[in-house]
N, C-alpha and C positions, 0 to 999 in steps of 0.2 A: 421494389420498395423492401422486400424482405432481405434481399442482398445487403442494402445500404444498413437496415438495422442490425443484421447479422454482424458484418465486419464491424460496425462502430461498437459493438459489444466488448469486443477485444480490449479496445483502449479506454473503454470506462471501468474496466477492471475486471475482476473474478467472475462476473457472470459467464463470461466465455471461458474462464480459466479451467473448467473442467476438461476443455480441449476436446469435447465431443463433436466440435466442427470445424476443425482446423483447414479443410480444403475451402471453405467457404471464406473464413476468416484470413486465409493467405490472400485474398484478392483486396486486402484492405486499401492499400495506398493507390492502388490501379484503379479502385471504384470511385476515388474523391478527384473532384475537379482540380487542376492546376490553379493554383492562387497566388504563388509568391516564389520566395527564394528559399524555400527548405533546402539545405545541404546534407547530404549524407557522409559519415565520416567514417571510415573503415580502419579502425586502430590495430597496432600490433602491439607484440609484447615489449615492456619498456620498464622503466622504474620511475618511482613519485617520491620527491622530498621536499619538504617544505619545514621551515622553523614553527614552532608550537609556542604563538605568544602568549597564550593564557598563563603559561609558565616556562621555565627554561628546557630546552631540549629540541629535539628533531625529530620528525616524523619520516622514515625512509622505508620503503616496501617496493619490491617488484612485483609486477602484476603479469598476467596472460589473459587477455581478453578472449572469452569463447563461450558459446551457447552450449545447452545440456549435452550433446551429442547423442540424443536418445537414438536408437537404431532406426535408419531411415530418414534422418534429418539433417540440415547443413549446419554445421556447428560455427559458421563465420558469425562474426559479431560486428554490429554496426549501431551506431547512435546519428540523432538527427539536430542540426542546429539551424535557427534563423535570426537574422539580425534584425533589429529592430532601429526606431528612429532615435531612441533615448539611451542613455547610459545605464539603465536598469537592467538587471538580469533575472529572469526565470528560469529555474531548473525544475522539468517534471520527470518524476520518475513514473515510469509505466507499469501496469499492472499486468496479471496474468497468471495469478495461481502459484501453489507451491505443491511441493511433494518431497517426501521424507522416508518413503518405503519403496521395496519393490511393487507392491500392490498398487501404488499411485503414481511411480515415476516409470515404470516399464508396462508392459501388456498392451491390450489394444486401446485405441484412442476412446473407447466408451468408458473406461475406467482411470485414465490418468487425470491427474487435477491440476495440471499446469501448462502454460504455451512452451514448447521445447525450443522454439528457432524463431529468428528475425528474417531470414534470408527471404521467406516466402511473402514477408511483409515489405521488405525493402529490394525489390528486385532490380536487376541491372538496367532497366529503362527509367529507373528514377533520376538519374544524373540527366538524362536527356529531357525526360518529361517533366522534372521537378515538381512531381506531385507532393500534396501536402495534408498535414493533419491539421486541420482548422476550424475546430469546435470549440464552444465552451470558452475555459480560460485561456486556449491558445489562439483564439479567433482575433487576428489583426484588423479585421474590417468593422467590428461595432465599435462605434464611439463611447457605447456605455460599458464596455469592458476596460475595468481600470488597468488592465496590462497590455491594452491595445499597442502601445509603442516599445512595449519592453523587448530586448532581446530575448530569445527563448532556445531551450536545449532540452531537448526530448531524450530521456536516458532509457534506452530500449530494454527490454527485460526478457530473458529466456532460459535461465539458470535455476529456476525451480526453489529458489532459497530466500525470498524476498528481499534481495539485494544485499544479503549479510553474509554469503559464505564464501569459502575459499578452500574449496575439496574437491577431490577426484573419488567418487565414492563408487563402490562395486554393489550392485543390487542383482537379484535373481529374478528373472522374468518370471511373473505369477503364473504363468501358463506353462511354460516350457522349461522353466528351471534353468536356463540360459543366462549366464551373468553377461552384465555389461557395465562399462564405466557410465556414471553421469557427473558431469563437470558442474559442480555448484560453483561456479565462478562471479557471484553478484559484487563481491568486494572489487576483485581484478576489472570487471568490467566497469565498476565505478571509478576506480583509479584511471582507466583509459581515460574517462570523461574529465577527470580532473586535470588531467595531465593535458590535455587540449585547453581547458580554461584557462590554466596557468600561462599557458604562450598566447593564447588569443583574446581572453578577457582578463588581462593582471588586475589587480585590486586598484590599480592608479587609474585604470578608464572605467571602473564600475562605480556607481554612485550606491546603489544598494539592492540587495539579491532577496527573492523570494523563492522557497524551497516548497516544492508539493509533489504529491502523487496520489495515484488512485489505487485502493485496494492494497496488493502487494506492494504498489509504488508508495503507497502511504507509509508503509513500514521503512522502505527504503529512505524517504524524505527525512523521518525524525532519526533514524539510526546512523545515516550518514551526514547530520547536521553537524555534530564537532569537527569533522574533517572540513567542511565547505566554511563552517564560523572562523575555524583558524586560517583559512586561505584568504579571506576576506574581513579579517579582525577589526578593522577601523570602520567596518561598514555595517549599517544594521542588516541582519540577516534574519528574516522571519521563516516560519514554517508551519504548514498546515497539512496534516493527514487527512485525506479523504476515504472514509470508509475503511478504515485499519484500526479496529479499536482493541485488539489484543485479547479478545476473551479465550483464555487458555486452559481455565480449571476445570479437569475432567475426573476428579477424583471421586465422584459418586458412582463411576463405573469401576472402580478398583484400582485405577491406575494412580500413580504419584500425582499431587497436585500440581507438581513442575515436570511432568513427564514430557511434555513437548520441548521443553527447554534442554532437557536431558538427551532427547533424541536428535534435536537440531544441533546441539554443541558437538555431537559425534558425527552425523552425517552430513553436516554442512560445514563443520568447523566455525561454526557461528560466532564464536569467541574472537575470530580474527577482527570482527567489526566493532568490538567494545574499544571505546576510547580509554586507553590505559592511562593517559594523564588526568583523568577526572577521579578522584580518589573514591567518591561514592558510588562509583559505578565498575570500577577497575575490579575484576576477579569475582564480580558478582551477577554473571550472566544467568547461571542457574537458578538464582531467586529473584531477577529483576522482573517486573510486569511492566507493560507499556505505559502505565500512570506513573510508575517509579521513574522510567527513562525521561519522560516529559518532564516532571518536577526536579529532578536533580540536574539535568541538562540547564534548564532554564536558569535554577539558583547558581549553578558554577558559574556560568558567563555572567549573571548580574552581580554575584558578590563573593562567589567561593573561591575564585581562581587567584592566583598569586599578583596577576594582572589583570583584574576586571575588566570586560569589555566596555568599550565606551558607548553610551547611549543604551538603550533598553529594547532588544529584540522581542519579537511577539511571538506566543505559541499558540497553536489551536488545532482542534479537529472537528470533522464533520460527520454526521452518520444519520442514516434514517432510523427511527426508533426502535424498527423491527426488520433491520436488513435482511433482505432473503439470503442473499449470497453469503455473509458473514454467518448465519445461522446452519447454511448447508456445510461451510467448513468446521463449523464447530463440530456437526456432526460426523463429518470425516474423520476429526481428531478423536471423538469418542470411540467410534468403531476400529480405528487403526492402531491406538495407542493402549487401549485395553488389553487385558490377559485372560483369556486368548483373544486374539484379535478376530474381527468379523471372518468368517471363511469367505474366500475369495470365490467371485462369480464374473463373469465376462459380459453380464447384461449393464444397462444404463442405472440399474437398481441397486448396483452394489453401493453406490454411496446416497442415492437419492436424487431428486431434482433440484438443480441448481438455485432454485428460488426459496428453498427451504421450507416448501409445501408439505412435504412429508417427514420433516426432521424428527417430529415425535415418534412414529412407527419404528424409526431405525436408530431411535437414540440410545437404546440399549437400558434403561431404567423408567420403567413405567411410573414409578412415583413421582418423577421430576419431569416437569413439563420443560423440553429441551429449550422452546422458543423464548418461554418466559425467564428462564434461567439464563440464556443469552444476554436478554435485556437488563437482567439484573446486574450481572457482571459488568456488561457495557457501562451502566451508569455509575458502578462502583470504581471503574478505571479512571472515568471523567473525574468524579469527585477526588480521587487521589492524586491526578495531575495538576488540578486546580488548587494544590495548597500551595502551587507558585502563583502570585497575583498576575503574572506575566501572561498566563494559560487562560484561555476561554473555549467555549465549545459551541457548536451548532448541532441540535437533535432536531430533524425535521419529521413530518409525519410519514407514516408508510412503511415499506419494505423496499423500495428502488435501491439498488446498490451503486453507488458512488453519483457524483453530481457535477464535479467540476470540469469533464469532458463532453458534456452534454450541453446541448441548447437550454435545458431545464434549469442550468446555472442562471439565466437570465429571466426566468420566467417564475421560478419557486418562491413562495411565501412561507415563512415559518410563523404558524398562529400560536404566539406565546402567551403566557397571562397578562402580559402588559401590553398586548396589542400586535398588531402584524408588521413583520420584519422580512422586506425582501432579500434574499439570499445575495445577490450582487450588490446591493448596498452594504451588506454586512462586510463582504470581502474588502469594499472601499474602506469601510470603517477600521479593519485591521490595519491597512496600509497607512491611513493618516492617523490612527490612534483616537480619532473623535467618535465617542460612542462604542467604543470596542467592549462589548460585553457579552455575556452567555446569550443566545438565543435558543431556547427551549420550548418545543411544543408544549402545550397545556393538555395534560392526560384529562383532565376533567372535560366532558363534553366530547370525548372519543376524538379530539383534535390531534392525537398522535396516531391515529387510524391504524388501529390492529388489524393485521391481514388476516384473510381467509385460510384457513390450513387444513389438513386432512382430517384433523380430529374435532374441528369446532370452527363454525362461521359466525361472527369473526373467532380470533383467537380469545380464548378465556383464560385469565390469569388470576382469578380469584382464588385465596388462599395460599398460592404459590410463594416459596421464599422471596421475599423482598417486594411482596404486593399485599395490599391490606385486604380487609373481607370483601371489599367490592371490586377487586382486581385493580386498583389505583395504585401503582408503583411509584408516582411521582409525588 
């Protein structure tokens, strides 16, 4: 049982993305039963070209799909495809952490914060054994899954750049000082998938598209949405980011408010993923927040484009109110981006527990509760995204990281102020448009279930910024 839980954690996202357990996670596909026709695609370098139908122009770019190349890992890249019985297409971006410095890209597995390869997840026996990922939203066997009959594409992830990079960056090992190149090729890997889709799932054969992803994959889903929408321009293309809320402001540590954007723009060449054809986004990576991106992309395709898209696509996010792994990564950013950065150690305590339990002790500012501040920023980003009426959000109770590749996708109920909402029914409402509305846990009566943390049981946000005197931030 421990094996199944541990290997499954990789695909539900960043819980495992500290990569402190890669030998176990490497058994993922071998540990699951063969249940279908998943195919493994091993793409090579190529070029991708398509017309930009929202405006006049062409998108053209060469790509070189490759994993991180962290010393001791296999850089080969592959993704998975499973055909369904309908003409609908589900594109799922895998999670698996991120890294932006020698301290969390290199060094021992105890301190890296991303998954650096997919070769151990997709062994050579896959083509014969036809092992599958068949949980949550990707389950073809459950009649209550709204996506049961859909064609499915699983965009693997091993580049440490939340699917938005295109750079070969030299980092120094934090222990030895030896320099190594990390291939942040998230954009290249995505383009290799889109090139395949152009040939195998052309727009003429697809009725509608749903894009999602867990954790790092949730960012990949929304940041790559414009490319996919342009490919399937006459179709409804919806997107939902699962546990990818973009809490980035660590300015209380002395770092710049946009320090993460500055760092990733250099180390990942993240501007490569910015859709230059959207005027409200082009050239603004350094100041864009995740809420801005959702709002501006939704607005552009509804009404701002030269040729607005037919129909109304839908945009959404899911998160737990106190997502533990997102709080963990908020702590990693706080400690790595401040000046001076935290002194490096080789222990698991370098960045703290991946469930966010000790985020406060490692948070570098005793006056500000890190977990409460993450919640406040998460809510603010959702409010910003909701400037577009096409956007809705789900905020569930507790701190569990990601939901859509877990069987909890079928059992989770959100206790809102207006009544209970079953999560899988909410996904169906997003597909149909009927009843598509926010589903936010009611903070009153502890229905958002603040977690136990190192400093208090449960977490107490009374008096913290964004919370009132009773600790009620909603």
